[in-house]
VEXDREN-2710 file (C-alpha; in Angstrom, 1 decimal):
% VEXDREN-2710
k/r/px/py/pz
1/MET/23.3/-8.5/-6.6
2/LYS/19.6/-8.7/-7.4
3/GLN/17.2/-6.6/-5.4
4/SER/13.6/-6.9/-4.3
5/ASP/10.9/-4.2/-4.1
6/LEU/8.6/-5.2/-1.2
7/HIS/5.8/-2.7/-1.6
8/THR/4.2/-2.4/-5.0
9/HIS/0.6/-2.3/-6.3
10/SER/-0.8/-4.2/-9.1
11/THR/-2.5/-1.0/-10.2
12/ALA/-5.3/-2.8/-11.9
13/SER/-7.7/-0.4/-10.3
14/ASP/-6.5/2.6/-12.2
15/GLY/-6.7/0.9/-15.6
16/THR/-3.4/2.3/-16.8
17/PHE/-1.1/-0.5/-15.7
18/SER/-2.1/-4.2/-15.4
19/PRO/-0.6/-6.6/-12.8
20/ALA/1.2/-8.4/-15.7
21/GLU/2.7/-5.2/-16.9
22/ASN/3.9/-4.5/-13.3
23/ILE/5.9/-7.8/-13.4
24/LYS/7.3/-6.9/-16.9
25/ARG/8.4/-3.4/-15.6
26/ALA/10.1/-5.1/-12.6
27/LEU/12.1/-7.3/-14.9
28/GLU/13.1/-4.3/-17.0
29/LYS/14.4/-2.7/-13.8
30/ASP/16.4/-5.9/-13.2
31/LEU/14.6/-6.7/-10.0
32/GLY/14.7/-10.3/-8.7
33/ALA/11.4/-10.1/-6.9
34/ILE/8.5/-7.8/-6.0
35/ALA/5.6/-8.0/-3.6
36/ILE/2.1/-7.2/-4.8
37/THR/0.5/-5.3/-1.9
38/ASP/-2.8/-3.6/-3.0
39/HIS/-4.9/-1.7/-0.5
40/ASP/-7.4/-4.1/1.2
41/THR/-7.7/-6.3/-1.9
42/VAL/-6.0/-9.3/-3.5
43/SER/-7.7/-8.9/-6.9
44/GLY/-4.4/-8.3/-8.8
45/ILE/-2.3/-11.1/-7.3
46/GLU/-3.5/-14.0/-9.6
47/GLU/-2.5/-12.2/-12.8
48/ALA/0.8/-11.0/-11.4
49/MET/1.7/-14.5/-10.1
50/LEU/0.8/-16.0/-13.5
51/GLU/3.1/-13.6/-15.4
52/ALA/5.9/-14.0/-12.8
53/SER/5.7/-17.8/-13.3
54/LYS/6.8/-17.3/-16.9
55/HIS/10.2/-15.9/-15.8
56/PRO/12.7/-18.2/-14.2
57/ASN/14.6/-16.8/-11.2
58/PHE/11.9/-14.1/-10.6
59/GLU/9.5/-14.2/-7.6
60/CYS/6.2/-12.4/-7.1
61/ILE/5.2/-12.4/-3.4
62/PRO/1.5/-12.4/-2.7
63/GLY/0.7/-9.6/-0.3
64/ILE/-1.8/-7.0/1.1
65/GLU/-1.7/-3.5/2.5
66/ILE/-4.4/-3.2/5.2
67/SER/-5.7/0.2/6.2
68/THR/-6.1/0.7/10.0
69/LEU/-6.7/3.5/12.4
70/TYR/-4.7/4.5/15.6
71/LYS/-5.7/7.6/17.5
72/GLY/-7.2/9.2/14.4
73/GLN/-4.2/8.4/12.2
74/ASP/-4.2/6.2/9.2
75/ILE/-1.8/3.3/9.7
76/HIS/-1.0/0.8/6.9
77/VAL/0.1/-2.7/7.7
78/LEU/1.7/-4.8/5.0
79/GLY/1.3/-8.6/4.9
80/TYR/3.6/-10.9/2.9
81/TYR/3.1/-14.5/1.7
82/ILE/-0.6/-14.4/2.6
83/ASP/-2.9/-17.2/1.6
84/TYR/-4.8/-15.0/-0.8
85/LYS/-7.4/-17.6/-1.6
86/ASP/-8.4/-18.3/2.1
87/GLU/-12.2/-17.7/2.3
88/GLU/-12.2/-16.3/5.8
89/PHE/-9.5/-13.8/4.8
90/LEU/-11.4/-12.8/1.7
91/SER/-14.5/-12.2/3.8
92/VAL/-12.5/-9.8/6.1
93/LEU/-11.2/-7.9/3.1
94/THR/-14.8/-7.4/1.8
95/SER/-15.7/-5.7/5.1
96/LEU/-12.5/-3.5/4.9
97/THR/-13.4/-2.4/1.3
98/SER/-16.8/-1.2/2.5
99/VAL/-15.0/1.1/5.0
100/ARG/-12.9/2.4/2.1
101/ASP/-16.0/3.2/0.1
102/LYS/-17.5/5.1/3.1
103/ARG/-14.3/7.2/3.4
104/ASN/-14.6/8.1/-0.3
105/GLU/-18.2/9.3/0.3
106/MET/-17.1/11.4/3.2
107/ILE/-14.3/13.0/1.1
108/LEU/-16.7/13.8/-1.7
109/GLN/-19.2/15.4/0.7
110/LYS/-16.4/17.7/2.0
111/LEU/-15.3/18.6/-1.5
112/ASN/-18.9/19.4/-2.4
113/LYS/-19.2/21.7/0.6
114/LEU/-16.0/23.5/-0.7
115/GLY/-17.8/24.1/-4.0
116/ILE/-15.9/21.3/-5.8
117/ASN/-18.6/19.0/-7.3
118/ILE/-17.5/15.4/-7.8
119/ASN/-20.2/12.8/-7.8
120/LYS/-20.0/9.2/-6.9
121/SER/-20.5/8.0/-10.5
122/GLU/-17.4/10.0/-11.6
123/LEU/-15.3/8.2/-9.0
124/GLU/-16.9/4.8/-9.8
125/ALA/-15.9/5.3/-13.4
126/LYS/-12.3/5.1/-12.2
127/ARG/-12.9/1.6/-10.8
128/HIS/-11.7/-1.3/-13.0
129/GLY/-12.8/-4.8/-12.3
130/ASP/-12.6/-5.7/-8.6
131/GLY/-10.1/-3.0/-7.8
132/ASN/-10.5/-0.4/-5.2
133/VAL/-10.9/3.4/-5.7
134/GLY/-9.5/5.9/-3.3
135/ARG/-7.8/9.2/-2.7
136/GLY/-5.4/8.8/-5.6
137/HIS/-8.4/8.5/-8.0
138/ILE/-10.1/11.6/-6.4
139/ALA/-6.8/13.5/-6.9
140/GLU/-6.8/12.4/-10.5
141/ILE/-10.3/13.8/-11.0
142/LEU/-9.3/17.1/-9.3
143/MET/-6.5/17.3/-11.9
144/GLU/-8.9/16.6/-14.8
145/LYS/-11.2/19.3/-13.6
146/GLY/-8.3/21.8/-13.4
147/ILE/-8.7/22.3/-9.6
148/VAL/-5.1/21.3/-9.0
149/HIS/-2.1/20.8/-11.4
150/SER/-0.5/17.8/-9.8
151/LEU/-1.1/14.9/-7.5
152/PRO/1.0/16.3/-4.7
153/GLU/-1.0/19.6/-4.9
154/ALA/-4.3/17.6/-4.5
155/PHE/-3.0/16.0/-1.3
156/ASP/-1.4/19.2/0.0
157/LYS/-4.6/21.2/-0.5
158/TYR/-7.4/18.8/0.0
159/LEU/-6.7/15.1/0.6
160/GLY/-3.8/14.9/3.0
161/LYS/-4.2/14.5/6.7
162/GLY/-5.6/17.7/8.3
163/LYS/-6.4/19.2/4.9
164/ALA/-9.8/20.6/3.8
165/ALA/-11.4/17.4/2.5
166/TYR/-9.5/14.8/4.6
167/ALA/-11.8/12.2/6.2
168/THR/-11.4/8.9/7.9
169/PRO/-14.1/6.6/9.2
170/GLU/-13.7/4.1/12.1
171/ARG/-11.4/1.3/11.1
172/ILE/-9.8/-1.7/12.6
173/SER/-6.6/-1.2/14.7
174/PRO/-3.1/-2.1/13.5
175/ILE/-3.0/-4.9/16.1
176/ASP/-6.2/-6.3/14.5
177/ALA/-4.5/-6.1/11.1
178/ILE/-1.5/-8.0/12.4
179/GLN/-3.8/-10.8/13.6
180/ILE/-5.7/-10.9/10.3
181/ILE/-2.4/-11.3/8.4
182/LYS/-1.0/-14.0/10.7
183/LYS/-4.3/-15.9/10.5
184/ALA/-3.9/-15.9/6.7
185/LYS/-0.4/-17.4/7.2
186/GLY/1.3/-14.1/6.3
187/VAL/4.1/-11.9/7.7
188/PRO/3.1/-8.5/9.1
189/VAL/5.3/-5.4/8.4
190/LEU/4.6/-1.8/9.3
191/ALA/4.4/0.3/6.1
192/HIS/6.1/3.8/5.8
193/PRO/6.2/4.6/9.6
194/GLY/7.8/8.0/8.8
195/ILE/4.4/9.3/7.6
196/TYR/2.6/8.8/10.8
197/GLY/4.5/10.6/13.6
198/ALA/3.5/7.7/15.9
199/ASP/6.8/5.9/16.7
200/GLU/5.3/4.8/20.0
201/LEU/3.4/2.2/17.9
202/ILE/6.5/0.3/17.0
203/PRO/7.2/-1.3/20.5
204/LEU/3.5/-1.8/20.9
205/LEU/3.1/-3.7/17.6
206/SER/6.4/-5.6/18.2
207/GLU/4.8/-7.0/21.3
208/ASN/1.8/-8.0/19.3
209/GLY/3.4/-9.9/16.4
210/LEU/4.9/-7.3/14.1
211/ILE/7.8/-8.9/12.2
212/GLY/9.3/-6.0/10.2
213/ILE/9.4/-2.2/9.4
214/GLU/9.5/-0.6/6.0
215/CYS/12.6/1.6/6.6
216/CYS/13.2/2.8/3.0
217/HIS/10.2/4.4/1.3
218/PRO/9.9/7.3/-1.2
219/ASP/8.3/9.5/1.4
220/HIS/11.1/8.9/4.0
221/SER/14.1/11.3/4.3
222/SER/17.6/9.8/4.5
223/HIS/17.4/10.7/8.2
224/GLN/14.2/8.8/8.7
225/VAL/15.6/5.8/6.8
226/ASN/18.5/5.6/9.3
227/HIS/16.2/6.3/12.2
228/TYR/13.9/3.3/11.4
229/LYS/16.8/1.0/10.7
230/LYS/18.0/1.7/14.2
231/LEU/14.5/1.1/15.6
232/ALA/14.3/-2.1/13.6
233/GLU/17.5/-3.3/15.2
234/GLU/16.3/-2.2/18.7
235/TYR/13.2/-4.3/18.4
236/SER/14.6/-7.2/16.4
237/LEU/12.5/-6.4/13.3
238/ILE/13.3/-7.2/9.7
239/LYS/14.2/-4.1/7.7
240/THR/12.2/-3.9/4.5
241/ALA/11.9/-1.4/1.6
242/GLY/9.4/-0.6/-1.1
243/SER/8.7/1.9/-3.8
244/ASP/4.9/2.0/-3.1
245/PHE/4.5/2.1/-6.9
246/HIS/0.9/2.6/-8.0
247/GLY/1.5/2.9/-11.7
248/PHE/0.8/6.2/-13.4
249/ARG/-1.8/8.8/-12.9
250/ASN/-2.2/11.4/-15.6
251/GLY/1.3/10.5/-16.9
252/GLU/3.0/10.8/-13.5
253/VAL/4.5/8.0/-11.5
254/PHE/2.3/7.7/-8.4
255/HIS/4.7/7.4/-5.4
256/GLY/8.1/5.9/-6.4
257/ASP/9.0/4.0/-9.5
258/LEU/9.6/0.3/-9.2
259/GLY/13.0/-0.4/-7.6
260/SER/13.5/3.1/-6.2
261/CYS/13.5/1.6/-2.7
262/SER/14.7/-2.0/-2.5
263/VAL/16.4/-4.6/-0.4
264/PRO/18.6/-7.7/-1.1
265/LEU/16.9/-11.0/-1.9
266/SER/18.2/-12.3/1.4
267/THR/15.5/-10.2/3.1
268/ILE/12.9/-12.3/1.4
269/GLU/14.4/-15.4/2.9
270/LYS/14.2/-13.8/6.4
271/LEU/10.5/-13.0/5.8
272/LYS/9.9/-16.6/4.6
273/SER/11.3/-17.9/7.9
274/PHE/8.3/-16.3/9.7
275/CYS/5.6/-17.8/7.4
276/LYS/3.3/-20.2/9.2
END
């Protein structure tokens, strides 16, 4: 039975893997569908959709991953089947991108205070087209400078929550993100809840329009996968899964490879039933 990976990134922003190549890799993995869910941008969707249209019986789902804040914790909300050409929606994304850029500046300032000099132009050099730059790119620069030897080490020492250079500016709330997604005719799903340590959010978001939970993710243990499946059933939420594939950074797969976390194509039909 064909599977679908519902959390992938077009990776246009790192310049090593184009949206079209993402679709081709999904086909090589024998997937029947993937969702393109870049952080706070839809810049890679058009190219991915065009490539997907060349392949019968394969579906590319237009999506988004919106960054939000809840009690000081980053929370990501996925949106599926969004109207990615809606002008009001695009205007909201522009404001979200400015917050992401502010966060980058805060991180660079903290690194500089630690004696690690990375200037803004070095980070901007990682930006390709309209894509975003973020912590993954900063981790890549840390590797290039020999400060760390791997992406996980960069996050464990400097960029992860509570680490030496971690920073997060004020952002919209997860409930705000749900409303933005629904207004864009999309289906809101909570991304990788096991990362947050904030399970109390699930009933709160369920009451405010959440439709699904990403149960299977590369950063979830098998215990967490089962835990979130049970919570999904308790709150009548759709169980989704995704690799969070970001392409490659310095030769390493960033997060999981395409198809490493997937669900049956029937899950897509369930999501479609909630589209406006």
